[in-house]
C-alpha positions in Angstrom: -10.8 33.9 4.7 -7.1 34.5 5.2 -6.6 30.9 6.2 -8.2 29.6 3.0 -6.5 32.2 0.8 -3.1 31.2 2.2 -3.6 27.5 1.9 -2.3 25.2 -0.8 -4.7 23.2 -3.0 -4.8 20.2 -0.8 -5.4 22.2 2.3 -8.1 24.2 0.6 -9.9 21.0 -0.3 -9.6 19.8 3.3 -11.1 23.1 4.5 -14.0 22.7 2.0 -14.7 19.2 3.2 -14.8 20.4 6.9 -17.1 23.3 6.0 -19.5 21.0 4.1 -19.7 18.5 6.9 -20.5 21.3 9.4 -23.7 21.9 7.4 -24.7 18.3 7.2 -26.6 16.1 9.7 -24.4 14.6 12.4 -24.9 11.1 11.0 -23.4 12.0 7.7 -19.7 11.1 7.1 -17.0 12.0 4.6 -16.0 9.2 2.3 -13.5 8.5 -0.5 -10.9 11.3 -1.0 -12.8 13.6 1.2 -12.2 11.3 4.2 -8.5 11.2 3.4 -8.4 14.9 3.1 -9.9 15.3 6.5 -6.9 13.4 8.0 -4.3 15.0 5.7 -3.5 11.8 3.8 -2.2 12.7 0.3 -4.0 11.1 -2.7 -3.9 11.3 -6.5 -6.3 10.6 -9.3 -9.4 11.5 -7.4 -11.2 14.9 -8.1 -11.0 17.7 -5.6 -13.9 19.7 -7.0 -16.4 17.5 -5.3 -17.0 16.6 -1.6 -17.9 13.0 -1.1 -20.4 12.3 1.7 -22.2 9.2 2.9 -25.8 10.2 3.9 -29.2 8.7 4.6 -30.2 9.3 1.0 -30.1 8.0 -2.5 -27.1 9.1 -4.6 -27.2 12.5 -6.0 -24.8 15.3 -6.9 -25.2 19.0 -6.8 -22.7 21.9 -7.0 -19.6 20.2 -5.8 -21.3 17.9 -3.3 -21.9 14.2 -4.0 -24.2 12.5 -1.6 -24.4 8.7 -1.7 -26.2 6.1 0.4 -24.3 5.0 3.5 -22.3 1.9 2.9 -22.2 -1.2 5.1 -18.6 -0.3 6.1 -18.3 -0.4 9.9 -15.0 1.5 9.9 -15.3 5.1 10.9 -13.1 7.9 12.2 -13.7 11.3 13.8 -12.2 14.8 13.7 -13.8 16.5 16.6 -17.5 16.0 16.1 -17.2 15.4 12.4 -17.5 11.9 11.0 -15.7 10.1 8.2 -15.2 6.6 7.0 -11.9 5.1 8.3 -8.8 5.6 6.2 -8.8 1.9 5.2 -12.4 2.2 3.9 -11.6 5.5 2.1 -8.6 3.9 0.3 -10.6 0.9 -1.0 -13.4 3.2 -2.0 -10.9 5.3 -4.0 -9.5 2.2 -5.7 -13.0 0.9 -6.6 -14.2 4.2 -7.9 -11.1 5.8 -9.5 -8.9 2.9 -10.4 -5.7 1.1 -9.6 -3.2 4.1 -9.7 -5.4 6.2 -7.5 -5.9 3.3 -5.1 -2.2 2.6 -4.8 -1.3 6.2 -4.2 -3.9 6.5 -1.5 -2.9 3.2 0.2 0.8 4.0 0.0 0.2 7.4 1.7 -2.0 5.9 4.4 0.4 3.1 5.1 3.4 5.4 5.2 1.7 7.7 7.7 0.5 4.8 9.8 -3.1 5.8 9.2 -4.0 2.3 8.3 -2.6 -1.3 8.1 -2.6 -3.8 5.3 -4.8 -6.0 7.5 -7.3 -3.1 7.8 -7.3 -2.6 4.1 -8.1 -6.3 3.5 -10.9 -6.2 6.0 -12.3 -3.1 4.4 -12.1 -4.8 1.0 -14.4 -7.6 2.2 -17.1 -5.0 2.9 -17.2 -3.9 -0.7 -19.7 -5.5 -3.1 -18.0 -8.5 -4.7 -18.3 -7.0 -8.2 -16.2 -4.0 -7.1 -13.4 -5.7 -5.3 -11.0 -6.7 -8.1 -9.2 -3.4 -8.6 -9.0 -2.6 -4.9 -7.6 -6.1 -4.2 -4.8 -5.5 -6.9 -4.1 -2.1 -5.3 -3.7 -3.6 -1.8 -1.3 -6.2 -3.2 0.8 -3.4 -4.9 0.7 -0.9 -2.0 3.9 -0.2 0.0 4.5 1.8 3.1 7.9 3.1 1.9 6.7 5.6 -0.6 7.3 9.1 0.7 5.0 10.9 -1.8 2.3 10.1 -4.4 4.9 10.9 -7.0 7.1 8.1 -5.8 4.0 5.8 -5.9 3.2 6.8 -9.5 6.8 6.3 -10.5 7.0 2.8 -8.9 3.9 1.8 -10.8 5.5 2.9 -14.1 8.7 1.0 -13.4 7.0 -2.2 -12.3 4.5 -2.1 -15.2 7.5 -2.0 -17.5 8.8 -5.2 -16.0 11.7 -3.9 -14.0 12.5 -5.4 -10.6 12.1 -2.4 -8.3 13.2 -2.0 -4.6 12.2 1.1 -2.7 14.3 3.2 -0.2 17.5 1.2 -0.6 20.6 1.9 1.4 23.8 1.7 -0.8 27.2 0.9 0.8 30.6 0.7 -0.8 33.0 -2.2 -0.9 34.2 -1.3 2.7 30.6 -1.4 3.9 30.6 2.4 4.2 27.2 4.2 3.8 26.9 6.0 0.4 23.3 7.0 0.5 19.7 5.9 0.6 18.0 6.0 -2.8 14.3 6.2 -3.7 14.5 3.2 -6.1 17.0 0.6 -7.1 16.0 -0.9 -10.5 17.3 -4.3 -11.5 20.1 -3.8 -8.9 22.0 -1.5 -11.2 20.0 1.8 -11.8 19.3 4.3 -9.1 16.1 6.2 -9.8 15.4 9.4 -7.7 12.1 11.2 -7.8 12.0 15.0 -7.8 15.4 15.3 -6.4 16.0 18.9 -7.6 13.2 20.3 -5.4 15.6 20.1 -2.4 17.9 22.7 -4.1 15.5 25.6 -3.6 16.4 26.3 0.0 19.2 28.6 1.3 21.6 25.7 1.4 20.8 24.7 -2.1 24.4 25.0 -3.4 25.7 22.8 -0.6 23.0 20.2 -1.1 23.6 20.2 -4.9 27.3 19.7 -4.3 26.6 16.8 -1.9 24.2 15.2 -4.4 26.8 15.5 -7.2 29.4 13.9 -4.9 27.1 11.1 -4.0 26.2 10.5 -7.6 29.9 10.2 -8.5 30.4 7.6 -5.7 27.4 5.7 -7.0 28.9 5.8 -10.5 32.2 4.5 -9.3 30.3 1.6 -7.7 28.8 0.7 -11.1 25.4 2.3 -10.7 23.7 4.6 -13.2 21.5 7.4 -11.8 18.3 8.7 -13.3 16.3 11.6 -11.9 12.6 12.0 -12.5 10.5 15.1 -11.8 6.7 15.4 -11.5 6.1 16.5 -15.1 8.0 13.4 -16.4 5.3 11.1 -14.9 2.9 12.1 -17.7 5.3 10.6 -20.2 5.9 7.1 -18.8 7.2 5.7 -22.0 10.1 8.2 -21.8 10.9 7.2 -18.3 11.0 3.6 -19.3 13.3 4.4 -22.3 15.7 6.4 -20.0 15.8 3.6 -17.4 16.3 1.0 -20.1 19.3 2.9 -21.5 20.7 3.6 -18.1 20.5 -0.1 -17.3 22.5 -1.0 -20.4 25.1 1.7 -19.5 25.4 0.4 -16.0 25.8 -3.3 -17.1 28.5 -2.2 -19.6 30.3 -0.2 -16.9 30.2 -3.2 -14.6 31.5 -5.5 -17.3 34.4 -3.1 -17.9 35.1 -2.8 -14.2 35.3 -6.6 -13.9 38.0 -6.9 -16.6 
């Protein structure tokens, strides 16, 4: 249809999930990433070529549909007359099935959009089999509501895994307590790391936005910060991100030492 053809990849997957559920018994419910897609919660690291459905059946997969036995999870949600597990349950399912990074990205998104709470995630965790809880528990501990995209979530994981002290969505002020800007990440209190900042330059006001960003970066530099920008493709080379931030940290510390003389 025209709606499907004009949709982006995430919306196409959502439309597929809804279409599949309409062909299933009313007692079936979307799970895992399919449940999150129903409620437009971004995720990463979970496949979008399969629709995940809890049903009154043993597990089996066929042509893009994975049916699995209904879990004991009590949490559920509805979109019209279509059923899904709750976002909390979907997030812990993703962590248990697809791993830590996928779990954190899903939980960050759901928390940021107020689709779930940390308490709800912890309650959903207790309904998983004990043998499958470890990764989901680690993901819950690492999840943050401040991440504004799954890219930011992935970047934070990379920085924290490298041993940096990372703070998200930090407001920077100058010596006179005047607002300079809010940054995606402040690393070791000296390096500003921005994710995908250049995408904002594509609109009609791109030149003005670029000029504003350059001015802000200059102000940050005068305050002793070093600025690193990371785009989506960089996330596949985490070692290069770590190297850049490490070098930026040294530059910032040297600058601050010179400023203090």
